[in-house]
LOKE-774673 format. One record per atom (N, C-alpha, C): x, y, z. Coordinates in steps of 0.02 Angstrom, whole numbers, plus 50000, padded with zeros to 5 digits. Last residue first. Layout:
N
XYZ
...
END
This chain:
79
492904944550477
493214942750540
493114935450556
493294948850312
492834945450358
493204943250420
493924964550274
494074957450280
493584954450330
493814977350157
493544974650220
493644967150220
495064986750084
494704980350082
494464978550151
495614999549983
495334998050048
494924991650041
497075005649905
496475001449902
496264999849973
497885020349839
497735015449892
497115011449873
499315029849783
498635027449774
498515021949825
500365044349799
500185037449814
499455036049798
500625057749778
501095052949749
500905045649760
499535064749831
499895067649775
500325062349740
499065058149944
498685057549882
499025060649821
499905048650048
499995055350020
499655055149951
499045039150174
499355039950109
499455047350093
498485039650301
498915034050284
499305035050219
497765052150307
498215049950360
498715044650338
496885055250205
497145060650247
497675058650297
496565043350138
496785049250101
497125054450145
496195034450243
496715032750194
496995038950161
495185041850307
495775039550344
496345038050296
494265043350203
494575049250233
495205047450271
493905029850185
494225033550130
494575039850157
493285027450308
493895023750290
494275027350234
492175035750292
492665037150344
493325033550330
491525029150188
491745036050178
492265037950231
491205016750247
491695017050192
491955024150180
491075018850428
490825017450361
491375018350309
491075012850585
491535015850537
491315013850467
490275005550669
490075012350655
490505015850603
490824993250699
490334993550645
490115000550628
492584996550727
491934994150747
491434995550690
494144990150661
493644995450669
492994992350695
495844987850642
495244985050674
494754990850686
496844987350501
496514991650550
495904987950577
498354985550427
497784981750449
497484985550508
499254991550287
498974993050353
498394988350367
500694992450195
500114988150208
499884989550279
501535001350065
501375000550136
500734996350142
502754996949939
502215001049967
502124999650041
503814995949800
503734994949872
503194999649898
503994986549656
503724992749683
503594991449757
505074979549539
504834979249608
504584986249627
505364970049390
505174976249424
504934974849494
505794957949343
505864963749299
505664970349332
506594943449382
506214948949412
506334955149370
507444933949328
506754934249303
506334939749334
508414928549470
508324930449400
507584930649382
509424931449606
508744930149585
508664932749513
510684934749654
510624929049608
509914927449587
510904945949723
510824939849762
510694933749719
510854955549625
511504954049656
511484947649697
509464955649601
509934953449550
510604951549579
509024960849723
508794954249701
509264951349648
509594973549721
509824968649771
509614961549750
508844979749619
509564978849613
509834973649660
507574979349680
507684975849617
508434974649605
507784987449791
507624980449802
507734976349738
507994999649724
508534996849766
508404989349778
506745001349666
507325000649623
507914997649662
505965002849781
505844997149736
506434995949691
506495014749828
506545008749869
506425002449827
506185023949724
506875022149738
506955015949781
505085025649610
505075021849673
505795019749690
504295039149529
504905035249539
504885031949607
502635038749473
503105041149524
503695036449530
501695033149392
502135038149362
502665040949410
500935024749477
501375021949426
501885026849397
501055029949650
500715030249585
501195027749531
501525018449777
501675024449738
501275024149672
500195011649880
500745010849832
500905017449798
499415004150014
499615010549985
500235009349942
498044995450074
498684994850039
498825001350003
497164991750213
497304997350167
498004996250140
495944981550277
496614981750251
496674987550202
495014979550424
495074983050360
495804983050340
493964969550519
494644971150501
494644974150431
492724973450642
492924971350575
493654973150565
491534970550768
492214972350749
492354969650679
END
């Protein structure tokens, strides 16, 4: 068994309204020095040893992310 982490973020050129809302809220709450916030998704997946990197890429691209507006990273974590 292995654990895989997939982080999905909006592409840099895509407007991130959730990140903008969080940035505005941070300022209203008195937090200073924050110049930008981007909000994404974090997935932790338990897989067996038969799941290869190509399959993980298909899972990320076809199921966890929208490849038109999001980018992702896949990291295998030592169990």
